[in-house]
KEMI-680259 format. One line per 8 residues: number of its first residue (from 1); their letters; for each residue x, y, z of C-alpha. Coordinates in steps of 0.25 Angstrom, whole numbers, plus 5000, padded with zeros to 4 digits. Example, Ala and Ser with C-alpha at 12.3 -4.5 7.8 and 13.67 -1.06 7.14 Angstrom:
<recs>
1) as) 5049/4982/5031  5055/4996/5029
</recs>
This chain:
<recs>
1) mgainiia) 5365/5189/5483  5360/5194/5496  5346/5189/5493  5352/5175/5489  5360/5175/5502  5347/5178/5510  5339/5168/5503  5349/5157/5505
9) tilnmrap) 5351/5160/5520  5336/5160/5522  5334/5147/5515  5346/5139/5520  5351/5145/5533  5339/5145/5542  5340/5140/5557  5336/5125/5559
17) amtlmkmp) 5320/5124/5559  5319/5138/5553  5310/5134/5541  5306/5144/5531  5292/5146/5537  5299/5149/5551  5307/5160/5546  5305/5174/5551
25) lfvwtwli) 5297/5182/5541  5309/5191/5539  5317/5180/5533  5306/5176/5524  5305/5190/5519  5320/5190/5516  5319/5177/5509  5309/5183/5499
33) tgflliai) 5317/5196/5498  5329/5188/5494  5321/5182/5483  5316/5195/5478  5330/5201/5478  5335/5190/5469  5323/5192/5460  5324/5207/5458
41) mpvfagav) 5338/5211/5460  5343/5206/5446  5332/5212/5439  5335/5226/5445  5350/5224/5442  5347/5221/5428  5338/5233/5427  5349/5242/5433
49) tmlltdkf) 5359/5236/5423  5350/5239/5411  5348/5253/5416  5363/5255/5417  5366/5250/5403  5355/5259/5398  5361/5271/5404  5376/5268/5402
57) fhtsffda) 5377/5258/5390  5365/5263/5381  5357/5250/5382  5342/5252/5380  5335/5243/5390  5326/5254/5396  5328/5265/5385  5316/5266/5376
65) agggdpim) 5325/5273/5366  5333/5261/5364  5322/5251/5364  5322/5249/5379  5310/5249/5388  5310/5259/5400  5299/5251/5407  5307/5239/5407
73) fqhlfwff) 5316/5246/5417  5304/5248/5426  5300/5233/5425  5314/5229/5429  5316/5239/5440  5302/5237/5447  5304/5222/5446  5315/5225/5456
81) ghpevyil) 5309/5237/5462  5295/5231/5467  5301/5218/5473  5311/5227/5480  5300/5233/5488  5297/5220/5494  5312/5217/5496  5312/5229/5505
89) llpvwgfi) 5299/5226/5512  5299/5210/5514  5309/5209/5525  5302/5220/5533  5289/5212/5531  5297/5200/5537  5301/5206/5550  5289/5215/5553
97) pqilqtfs) 5280/5203/5557  5291/5199/5567  5290/5213/5573  5275/5212/5573  5274/5199/5580  5285/5203/5591  5277/5215/5595  5263/5209/5594
105) rkpmygyk) 5268/5197/5602  5261/5187/5594  5265/5178/5583  5266/5183/5568  5254/5181/5560  5254/5174/5547  5269/5170/5545  5266/5161/5533
113) aqvysfwa) 5256/5171/5527  5267/5181/5528  5278/5172/5522  5269/5169/5510  5265/5184/5508  5280/5187/5508  5282/5177/5496  5270/5182/5489
121) igalsvvv) 5274/5197/5490  5288/5193/5486  5283/5186/5473  5273/5197/5470  5283/5208/5471  5291/5203/5459  5279/5203/5450  5273/5217/5452
129) wahhffta) 5284/5227/5448  5276/5235/5437  5267/5241/5447  5278/5252/5448  5276/5257/5434  5261/5255/5431  5261/5268/5423  5272/5264/5414
137) glpvpall) 5263/5259/5403  5262/5244/5406  5251/5236/5399  5238/5234/5407  5240/5219/5409  5253/5222/5416  5247/5233/5424  5236/5224/5429
145) yfmystma) 5246/5213/5432  5255/5222/5440  5243/5228/5447  5237/5215/5452  5250/5209/5456  5254/5221/5464  5241/5221/5471  5243/5206/5474
153) islplavl) 5255/5209/5483  5245/5216/5493  5239/5202/5496  5251/5196/5503  5255/5209/5509  5241/5210/5515  5243/5196/5521  5256/5202/5527
161) ffcwiktm) 5249/5214/5533  5238/5205/5539  5249/5196/5545  5256/5208/5551  5244/5214/5557  5239/5201/5562  5252/5198/5569  5249/5211/5577
169) wkgsmsfe) 5234/5208/5579  5231/5206/5594  5245/5206/5597  5251/5211/5610  5258/5222/5603  5269/5232/5608  5274/5244/5599  5289/5244/5600
177) tpmlfavg) 5296/5251/5589  5297/5239/5580  5282/5236/5581  5279/5251/5579  5286/5251/5566  5280/5237/5562  5266/5242/5564  5269/5255/5557
185) wiilfgig) 5275/5248/5546  5262/5239/5544  5254/5252/5543  5263/5260/5534  5267/5248/5525  5252/5245/5523  5250/5259/5518  5261/5256/5508
193) gltglvla) 5255/5243/5504  5241/5249/5502  5246/5261/5493  5254/5251/5485  5241/5243/5482  5235/5257/5477  5248/5258/5468  5246/5244/5462
201) dvaadaqy) 5233/5249/5455  5236/5252/5441  5225/5262/5439  5229/5270/5452  5244/5269/5450  5243/5278/5438  5240/5289/5448  5249/5284/5459
209) hnsyfvva) 5261/5281/5450  5274/5290/5452  5266/5298/5463  5269/5301/5477  5259/5290/5481  5269/5280/5477  5280/5287/5485  5271/5286/5497
217) hfhytlfa) 5268/5271/5495  5282/5267/5492  5287/5274/5506  5275/5267/5513  5280/5254/5508  5295/5256/5509  5297/5265/5520  5285/5261/5529
225) ggimgima) 5286/5246/5524  5301/5245/5523  5308/5255/5532  5299/5256/5543  5298/5240/5543  5313/5240/5544  5313/5250/5556  5304/5240/5563
233) gvyywlpk) 5314/5229/5561  5325/5238/5565  5319/5241/5578  5315/5227/5580  5328/5221/5578  5337/5232/5583  5338/5228/5597  5341/5214/5593
241) mtghmyne) 5352/5219/5584  5359/5229/5593  5356/5223/5607  5350/5236/5611  5336/5242/5612  5333/5254/5603  5326/5266/5609  5311/5262/5608
249) klgkvhfw) 5305/5276/5610  5314/5282/5599  5310/5270/5590  5295/5273/5592  5298/5288/5589  5305/5283/5577  5293/5275/5572  5282/5286/5575
257) ltaisfnl) 5291/5297/5568  5293/5287/5556  5279/5283/5554  5273/5297/5555  5283/5304/5547  5282/5293/5536  5267/5295/5535  5269/5310/5535
265) tfipqffv) 5279/5308/5523  5272/5298/5514  5257/5300/5516  5257/5314/5510  5264/5307/5498  5252/5298/5495  5243/5311/5494  5252/5318/5485
273) glagmprr) 5254/5306/5476  5239/5304/5475  5238/5319/5471  5248/5317/5460  5262/5320/5465  5272/5312/5457  5285/5306/5464  5299/5309/5459
281) ipdyalqf) 5297/5324/5457  5305/5336/5462  5294/5345/5464  5278/5344/5466  5266/5352/5465  5262/5362/5476  5250/5354/5479  5259/5343/5485
289) aefnmist) 5268/5352/5494  5260/5350/5507  5261/5335/5507  5275/5335/5502  5279/5344/5514  5272/5334/5524  5279/5323/5517  5293/5330/5518
297) igafilgf) 5291/5333/5533  5287/5318/5535  5300/5314/5528  5309/5322/5536  5303/5317/5549  5304/5303/5544  5318/5304/5540  5321/5311/5554
305) sqllfvyn) 5314/5299/5561  5324/5289/5555  5335/5296/5563  5328/5291/5576  5329/5277/5570  5344/5278/5567  5346/5284/5581  5338/5273/5587
313) ivscvkgg) 5346/5262/5580  5360/5268/5583  5357/5270/5598  5352/5256/5598  5364/5250/5592  5373/5258/5602  5366/5254/5614  5353/5254/5622
321) kkatdkvw) 5345/5245/5631  5349/5231/5629  5340/5222/5620  5336/5208/5625  5338/5196/5616  5324/5195/5612  5321/5211/5612  5307/5210/5609
329) egaeglew) 5297/5201/5616  5290/5191/5606  5301/5193/5595  5303/5180/5588  5315/5175/5579  5329/5169/5581  5336/5183/5583  5328/5186/5596
337) tlpspppy) 5335/5173/5602  5348/5180/5601  5355/5191/5610  5353/5205/5606  5361/5208/5598  5363/5195/5592  5378/5189/5593  5386/5189/5580
345) hsfteqpv) 5384/5174/5579  5369/5173/5582  5367/5158/5585  5378/5148/5589  5368/5137/5586  5357/5137/5575  5344/5141/5581  5333/5131/5579
353) vk) 5320/5137/5576  5308/5131/5584
</recs>
């Protein structure tokens, strides 16, 4: 219902002269996210209902003893589970280019190319689900199809990376906290994307599947690609939302602690995964102890550094240096034409987009 609301709002309630191809990329990514949610949530709800009836009412949807198919649950779950990754990431991909153009002080590069790439990724995301269980015994034609379709996602994603880097290229860049997080995000999310391309290879995946390599890849995608992107967005819009500037020095300390401790946590996991350490185990061989200790130390520092983030947000909400209406020189968008914080009734007259 929330997704339908968002789609209806975007398609029917834009400001005058705000055509679809003038919308901020953040709005485009939410439009695609809305369609993905409508496509996958009913499937997930159905799978969960079937699982509940198997457990409590003795049906046999997924129970082989009663003629069911355990692999069918994997198909239904991952039909939801893989597009869900893009549901988490797409909105971040939408606002990172806005941050890059603001602090590079030049226009965004490849607006239309990014819009088309978002749609391509959205479409491909619902047809690649079985790469999550290559080792489950799927027939070879299915393995080949899911391998090639998964690798195909790297093409529109490469276009996005090119546009993001080109936006910064030869710009007059400054590195305030949102820009630090945005640039760090590109680098770390790039590692997540490249390791995903390795996992898409059927022959290689037999070694990587269910290993700590997958754990590291997942966190480079979802923490570096999702959470750190959200942190960039929070620092970018926080002065606009609260009317106060956050502590810039503390923001930069937060970034460097987060980036360094994140790599300290998850780079060792690539190595133990390649050496054969499986995920989801309570104990591990002694040969993995040193890397696991490094990973644990990194995780504690990573957790601690987020307390700085919380403190910075709370202190910004409570007060601090007054933020200007535009906040950032070069920021574009209707929200920057309003006072900081925006009034409850934002526009007394509908703004006309030039």
